[in-house]
C-alpha positions in Angstrom: 0.0 0.0 0.0 1.4 3.4 -1.0 2.1 6.1 1.6 -0.4 8.5 0.0 -3.1 5.8 0.2 -2.3 5.1 3.8 -2.4 8.9 4.6 -5.7 9.1 2.7 -7.3 6.4 4.9 -5.8 7.9 8.0 -7.1 11.3 7.0 -10.6 9.9 6.5 -10.5 8.6 10.1 -9.4 12.1 11.3 -12.2 13.7 9.4 -14.8 11.2 10.7 -13.6 11.5 14.3 -13.8 15.3 14.1 -17.2 15.2 12.5 -18.8 12.8 15.0 -17.5 14.8 18.0 -18.6 18.1 16.4 -22.1 16.6 15.8 -22.2 15.3 19.3 -21.5 18.7 20.8 -23.2 21.1 18.4 -26.0 23.4 19.5 -27.8 25.1 16.7 -27.5 28.8 17.4 -27.5 31.0 14.3 -26.1 34.1 16.0 -25.8 37.1 13.6 -25.4 35.0 10.5 -29.2 34.6 10.4 -28.7 36.9 7.4 -26.9 34.2 5.5 -29.6 31.8 6.4 -32.2 34.1 5.0 -30.3 34.4 1.7 -30.0 30.6 1.5 -33.7 30.2 2.3 -34.8 32.7 -0.4 -32.4 31.1 -3.0 -34.3 27.9 -2.5 -37.8 29.2 -2.0 -37.9 32.2 -4.3 -34.8 32.1 -6.5 -33.8 35.4 -4.9 -30.7 36.5 -3.0 -32.7 39.1 -1.0 -33.7 38.6 2.7 -37.3 38.2 3.8 -37.0 41.2 6.1 -34.6 43.7 7.5 -32.9 41.3 9.8 -30.7 43.7 11.7 -32.9 46.8 11.3 -30.2 48.6 9.3 -31.1 50.8 6.4 -27.6 50.2 5.0 -28.7 46.8 3.9 -31.6 48.1 1.7 -30.9 47.5 -2.0 -31.9 49.4 -5.1 -35.2 47.6 -5.3 -36.2 48.4 -1.7 -35.6 44.8 -0.5 -32.9 44.0 2.1 -29.7 42.1 1.3 -26.9 40.6 3.5 -23.6 42.6 3.2 -21.6 39.3 3.2 -20.4 37.5 0.1 -22.8 34.9 -1.4 -20.5 32.0 -0.7 -21.8 31.1 2.8 -25.4 31.2 1.6 -24.6 29.0 -1.4 -22.8 26.5 0.9 -25.8 26.5 3.2 -28.3 25.6 0.5 -28.0 21.8 0.6 -28.2 21.9 4.4 -31.3 24.1 4.3 -32.8 21.6 1.8 -32.0 18.7 4.1 -33.7 20.5 7.1 -36.7 21.3 5.0 -37.0 17.7 3.9 -36.9 16.5 7.5 -39.5 19.1 8.6 -41.8 18.2 5.7 -41.5 14.5 6.2 -41.8 14.4 10.0 -43.8 17.5 10.8 -41.5 18.1 13.8 -41.3 21.6 15.2 -38.7 22.6 17.6 -39.5 25.7 19.6 -40.4 28.0 16.7 -40.9 28.0 12.9 -37.9 27.0 10.8 -35.9 26.0 13.8 -35.0 22.6 12.4 -33.9 24.2 9.0 -31.7 26.6 10.9 -30.2 23.8 12.9 -29.4 21.9 9.7 -27.7 25.0 8.3 -25.6 25.2 11.5 -24.6 21.6 11.0 -22.9 22.8 7.8 -20.3 24.4 10.0 -19.6 21.1 11.7 -18.9 19.6 8.3 -16.7 22.6 7.3 -14.8 22.3 10.6 -14.2 18.6 10.2 -13.0 19.2 6.6 -10.6 21.8 7.9 -9.2 19.4 10.4 -8.8 16.8 7.6 -7.0 19.2 5.2 -4.7 20.3 8.1 -3.7 16.6 8.4 -2.9 16.4 4.7 -1.0 19.6 4.7 1.0 18.6 7.8 1.9 15.3 6.1 2.9 17.3 3.0 5.4 19.5 4.7 7.2 16.5 6.1 5.3 15.5 9.2 4.9 11.8 10.2 1.3 10.4 10.1 1.3 10.4 13.9 2.5 14.0 14.3 0.1 15.1 11.5 -2.8 13.5 13.3 -1.9 15.2 16.6 -1.5 18.5 14.8 -4.9 18.3 13.1 -6.8 17.1 16.2 -5.1 19.9 18.3 -6.5 22.4 15.8 -9.9 20.7 15.9 -10.3 20.5 19.7 -7.6 22.8 21.1 -8.7 26.0 19.4 -12.0 27.9 19.1 -12.6 26.3 15.7 -14.5 23.8 17.9 -16.6 26.6 19.4 -17.5 28.1 16.0 -18.4 24.7 14.5 -21.5 25.0 16.7 -22.7 28.4 15.4 -24.1 29.9 12.3 -21.2 32.3 11.7 -19.2 31.8 8.5 -15.9 31.5 10.5 -15.3 27.7 9.9 -15.9 28.2 6.2 -13.2 31.0 6.1 -10.7 28.6 7.7 -11.6 25.8 5.2 -11.4 27.9 2.1 -8.2 29.7 3.0 -6.5 26.3 3.9 -8.0 24.7 0.8 -6.5 27.5 -1.4 -3.1 27.4 0.1 -2.8 23.6 0.2 -3.9 23.3 -3.4 -1.5 25.9 -4.6 1.4 24.5 -2.5 0.8 20.9 -3.6 0.2 21.8 -7.2 3.5 23.9 -7.3 5.6 21.3 -5.6 4.2 18.4 -7.6 4.0 20.3 -10.9 0.3 19.4 -11.4 -1.7 22.3 -13.0 -5.0 20.6 -11.9 -4.1 21.1 -8.3 -3.1 24.7 -8.9 -6.5 25.3 -10.4 -8.1 23.6 -7.4 -6.1 25.9 -5.1 -7.3 28.9 -7.1 -10.9 27.6 -6.7 -10.4 27.5 -2.9 -9.1 31.1 -2.9 -12.0 32.1 -5.1 -14.5 30.5 -2.7 -12.8 32.3 0.2 -13.4 35.6 -1.6 -17.1 34.7 -2.1 -17.4 33.9 1.6 -15.8 37.1 2.9 -14.5 39.8 0.6 -11.4 40.6 2.5 -10.1 37.1 2.2 -9.0 38.1 -1.4 -5.9 39.5 0.4 -4.6 36.0 0.7 -3.8 36.1 -3.0 -1.0 38.5 -2.3 1.3 36.2 -0.3 0.3 33.3 -2.6 1.3 35.2 -5.7 4.6 36.3 -4.1 5.3 32.7 -3.1 4.7 31.4 -6.6 7.3 34.0 -7.8 9.8 32.8 -5.2 9.2 29.1 -6.0 9.6 29.8 -9.7 13.2 31.0 -9.1 13.1 33.9 -11.6 11.7 31.9 -14.5 8.9 34.0 -16.1 7.6 31.0 -18.0 7.1 29.0 -14.7 5.5 32.1 -13.0 2.9 32.4 -15.8 2.2 28.6 -16.0 1.7 28.4 -12.2 -0.1 31.7 -11.8 -2.7 31.3 -14.6 -4.5 28.2 -13.2 -4.7 29.9 -9.8 -5.8 33.3 -11.1 -8.6 32.2 -13.3 -11.0 31.0 -10.5 -10.1 34.0 -8.3 -10.8 36.4 -11.1 -14.1 34.6 -11.9 -15.1 34.9 -8.2 -14.2 38.6 -8.2 -16.3 39.3 -11.3 -19.2 37.4 -9.7 -18.9 39.5 -6.6 -18.9 42.7 -8.6 -22.0 41.6 -10.4 -23.6 40.6 -7.1 -22.9 44.0 -5.7 -24.3 45.8 -8.8 -27.5 43.8 -8.7 -28.1 44.4 -5.0 -26.8 47.9 -4.3 -26.4 49.6 -7.7 -22.6 49.7 -7.6 -20.0 46.9 -8.2 -18.0 48.3 -5.3 -20.8 48.5 -2.8 -21.1 45.3 -0.7 -23.5 46.9 1.7 -20.8 47.7 4.2 -19.9 51.0 2.5 -23.0 52.6 4.1 -22.5 50.7 7.4 -20.5 52.7 10.0 -19.3 49.5 11.6 -17.1 48.8 8.6 -14.4 51.4 9.2 -10.7 51.4 9.8 -9.2 52.3 13.2 -5.8 52.1 14.8 -3.8 49.0 14.3 -2.0 49.8 17.5 -5.2 49.1 19.3 -6.4 46.2 17.3 -3.2 44.2 17.2 -2.6 44.1 21.0 -6.3 43.4 21.3 -6.3 40.4 19.1 -3.1 39.0 20.7 -3.3 40.0 24.4 -6.7 41.4 25.5 -8.7 39.4 28.0 -11.7 39.5 25.7 -10.2 38.6 22.4 -6.6 37.3 22.8 -5.7 34.5 20.3 -3.3 33.1 22.8 -5.7 33.2 25.7 -8.6 31.5 23.8 -6.2 29.0 22.2 -2.9 28.7 24.3 -1.5 26.1 21.9 -1.2 28.7 19.2 1.8 30.0 21.2 3.6 26.8 20.4 2.4 27.1 16.8 4.2 30.5 16.6 7.3 29.0 18.2 7.2 26.1 15.7 7.4 28.5 12.8 11.1 28.8 13.5 11.6 25.1 13.1 9.5 25.1 9.9 11.7 28.0 8.6 14.8 25.8 9.1 13.2 22.8 7.3 11.4 24.7 4.5 11.9 28.4 4.3 9.6 28.9 1.3 6.7 27.1 2.9 7.2 29.1 6.1 7.0 32.3 4.0 3.7 31.2 2.5 2.1 30.3 5.8 3.6 33.1 7.8 2.9 35.7 5.0 -0.8 34.7 4.9 -1.1 34.9 8.7 0.5 38.3 8.7 -1.6 39.8 5.9 -5.0 38.7 7.4 -4.0 39.5 11.0 -2.8 43.0 10.2 -6.0 43.7 8.1 -8.3 42.6 10.9 -6.3 44.5 13.5 -6.7 47.7 11.4 -10.5 47.6 11.7 -12.4 49.8 14.1 -14.3 46.8 15.2 -11.4 44.3 15.2 -13.2 42.4 17.9 -16.0 41.3 15.6 -18.5 42.6 18.2 -20.9 39.8 19.2 -18.2 37.1 19.3 -16.5 34.5 21.5 -12.8 35.2 21.3 -11.2 36.6 18.1 -13.8 35.3 15.6 -12.0 36.9 12.6 -8.9 34.9 13.4 -10.6 31.5 12.9 -9.6 32.0 9.2 -5.9 31.6 10.2 -6.1 29.1 12.9 -5.1 26.1 10.7 -2.0 28.0 9.5 -1.0 29.0 13.0 -1.3 25.4 14.1 0.5 23.7 11.1 4.0 24.3 12.6 2.9 22.2 15.6 3.9 19.2 13.5 7.5 20.2 14.1 6.9 19.9 17.9 5.0 16.6 17.6 7.5 15.1 15.3 10.6 16.0 17.2 9.5 16.6 20.8 13.1 16.1 21.9 13.8 15.9 25.6 11.2 14.8 28.2 10.8 18.4 29.4 9.8 19.6 26.0 7.4 16.7 25.5 5.8 17.4 28.8 5.4 21.1 27.9 3.8 20.2 24.6 1.3 17.8 26.1 0.5 20.1 29.0 -0.2 23.1 26.7 -2.3 20.9 24.2 -4.4 19.6 27.1 -4.8 23.1 28.6 -6.0 24.3 25.2 -8.6 21.6 25.0 -9.8 22.4 28.5 -10.0 26.2 27.6 -12.4 25.3 24.8 -14.9 23.6 27.0 -16.7 26.7 28.4 -17.4 27.9 24.8 -18.6 24.5 23.8 -20.8 23.8 26.8 -22.5 27.2 27.0 -23.8 29.4 24.2 -21.9 32.7 24.6 -24.7 34.7 23.1 -26.8 33.8 26.1 -24.2 34.6 28.7 -22.6 37.7 27.4 -25.8 39.7 27.3 -27.6 38.5 30.5 -29.3 41.3 32.4 -26.8 40.9 35.3 -24.0 41.8 33.0 -25.7 44.7 31.4 -23.4 47.1 33.2 -20.4 45.8 31.2 -19.4 48.1 28.4 -17.7 47.1 25.1 -14.4 48.2 26.6 -15.1 46.1 29.7 -15.7 43.0 27.6 -12.6 43.5 25.6 -10.0 44.8 28.1 -11.0 43.5 31.6 -11.0 39.9 32.9 -14.3 40.7 34.6 -16.0 41.1 31.3 -14.1 38.4 29.3 -16.3 35.9 27.6 -14.0 33.1 28.7 -14.6 34.0 32.4 -18.3 34.5 31.9 -18.8 31.3 30.0 -16.7 29.4 32.6 -18.9 30.6 35.4 -22.0 29.7 33.5 -20.7 26.3 32.7 -19.7 25.6 36.4 -23.3 26.5 37.5 -25.1 25.1 34.4 -23.7 21.6 34.3 -25.0 20.4 37.8 -28.3 22.2 37.3 -28.9 20.5 34.0 -28.0 17.1 35.5 -30.7 17.7 38.1 -33.2 18.7 35.4 -32.5 15.6 33.3 -32.7 13.2 36.3 -35.9 14.8 37.6 -34.3 15.9 40.9 -35.4 19.5 40.1 -38.1 20.8 37.7 -36.6 22.7 34.8 -37.6 26.4 34.3 -40.6 27.0 32.1 -40.1 27.6 28.3 -41.8 30.7 27.1 -43.4 31.3 23.7 -40.9 31.7 20.9 -40.4 34.8 18.8 -40.5 33.6 15.2 -37.8 36.1 14.2 -35.6 35.5 17.2 -32.0 34.5 16.3 -31.6 31.6 18.6 -33.0 30.0 21.8 -31.6 32.6 24.1 -34.8 33.3 25.9 -36.6 30.0 25.7 -33.6 27.8 26.6 -31.4 30.1 28.6 -31.1 27.5 31.4 -29.8 24.8 29.0 -26.4 23.7 28.1 -25.8 24.3 24.4 -26.3 20.8 23.0 -29.0 19.7 20.5 -29.7 16.5 22.5 -30.7 18.7 25.5 -32.9 21.1 23.5 -35.0 18.3 22.1 -36.3 16.8 25.4 -36.6 20.2 26.9 -38.8 21.2 24.0 -40.8 18.1 24.4 -39.9 16.7 21.0 -38.4 13.4 22.2 -38.1 11.7 25.6 -35.1 12.4 27.6 -33.7 8.8 27.6 -33.8 8.7 23.8 -32.0 12.0 23.5 -29.3 11.0 25.9 -28.9 7.7 24.2 -28.3 9.4 20.9 -25.6 11.5 22.5 -24.0 8.5 24.1 -24.1 6.6 20.8 -22.2 9.5 19.0 -19.6 9.6 21.8 -19.2 5.8 21.6 -18.8 6.0 17.9 -16.1 8.6 18.4 -14.3 6.3 20.8 -14.5 3.5 18.3 -13.0 5.7 15.5 -10.3 6.9 17.8 -9.3 3.3 18.5 -9.2 2.6 14.8 -7.0 5.6 14.3 -4.7 4.7 17.1 -4.3 1.2 15.7 -3.4 2.6 12.3 -0.7 4.8 13.9 0.8 2.0 16.1 4.4 1.1 15.2 4.7 -2.0 12.9 
């Protein structure tokens, strides 16, 4: 059996393990990306990219025809269409209603992020193998990304964040592999990934800059090689750019108006505020919400020694996107858990970890690596167990200003979610076992964004929402969750067996 085939099968197990665990722990909150849901819904129901109503009550989102449009790229909505159709099919076939109209369809759309997150973990494994990591080190790198960073948290919500990580990684891996193996088809595939990234979020087009420079460096001054390698990459990106310009023209009457141009939240501020905020603030620090990324940054030096060109590609993309987001006035992404914008670069920051896992060296270094990786997994649990959108805006925290939430430990989402998880876990155990009656569930607002009011007492798992809503009996819901976790254990054992020496 060839090494590539072995890696393919190992990668499939990595994908499957991630997907099953993401499905077992997902919740179903749409958060602010209800706008992308509305676009996906109307693509299916009315062959339109307009929203059904003014979701965020912002005049900036009103188009030329008087209807309202999401300011995002169309990529997330297009990706959500098959998941919307699946949810609609289940609703129509079963007649099940969960709390309020369209709740099941929205939950299925959120499941799309679990799939995107698992695909990102899989691609990280393949990329780690490609840059010289052993299968074992590559598996550990990929799973550390999947469960030691807030990619796990955002696989539970409706934000496009997991899709940004997937498309950027897809683009870089395709271009890198196509260049190194001299396969134009893979170069085109990488360009398709970068084009899809542009369609998801407009600013991700910036990744083309370090990719283009890397192609020039790899071509070693040969203009013929530069053209041959750049053309397959550029064509899908240009096509995505033209589609975006047309999309803007149809909606807002100008190819350059995405809907953000009239939105005061989309402005530039001081990078000297945003950069420390994204790296060191209690409310949005990359290193606080994913401590293992510190080792990823440290591993960049080892990657530089092994493959300077690849380190330039990965490090350049990280730098371009980090500096862009740091330059925004609202670099914090507002209603977010941790640095949501930086989900796009999490796989790239974690890739150098393969250097640590492959050559842990002395026992002391090995212990540090394991301790930080385990700590990172533990740090993710408050964001996975409790829906941050329910905690951050509780009445008892109304006194906290935006500055408090960003720059003080008292207002940090990590602290607030931890407190909510510590109190919520034992109370939900009492509700499930009947030791204590659960709080009443109030009537739902059909246009509410999530279950914040009706299920504010619940942990953020679908298999808790269903019995609380009276859809299925508690034993059946718990059995389904246990079955998924048992499946994950079985897959993990298969994966461990594949990685065993000999």
